[in-house]
C-alpha positions in Angstrom: 135.8 90.4 56.2 133.8 93.6 56.7 134.9 96.5 54.5 133.3 99.9 55.3 134.4 101.4 52.0 131.8 99.2 50.2 128.9 101.0 51.9 127.4 104.4 51.0 125.5 106.3 53.7 122.0 107.7 52.9 119.2 109.2 55.0 115.7 107.9 54.1 112.2 108.5 55.4 110.9 105.2 56.7 107.3 105.4 58.1 107.7 109.1 58.6 111.0 108.8 60.5 114.4 109.7 59.1 116.7 106.6 59.3 120.3 106.0 58.3 120.7 103.3 55.8 123.8 102.0 54.0 123.8 100.8 50.4 126.3 98.1 49.4 128.0 99.3 46.3 128.4 95.8 44.9 124.9 94.4 45.4 122.9 97.6 45.7 121.1 96.2 48.7 120.2 98.6 51.6 120.8 97.8 55.2 119.7 99.7 58.3 122.6 101.0 60.4 121.1 99.3 63.5 121.7 95.9 61.9 125.5 96.3 61.9 127.5 95.3 65.0 128.9 98.1 67.1 132.4 97.6 65.7 131.0 97.7 62.2 129.0 100.9 63.0 132.2 102.6 64.4 134.1 101.6 61.2 131.3 103.0 59.0 131.3 106.3 61.0 135.1 106.6 60.7 134.9 106.1 57.0 132.0 108.6 56.7 134.1 111.2 58.6 137.1 110.6 56.3 134.9 111.2 53.3 133.2 114.3 54.7 136.6 115.9 55.5 138.0 115.4 52.1 
């Protein structure tokens, strides 16, 4: 089961381009946002909006 609360959003320069990556808080492994499914990306965006509003 995918849990968007386990991922932390970061912006990183990769080959001179700013990319959005997510870091898994349990494993510490990064993952590009484009590798998530559309449903997972929407859930991550909703979670990010909740955190930025609080």
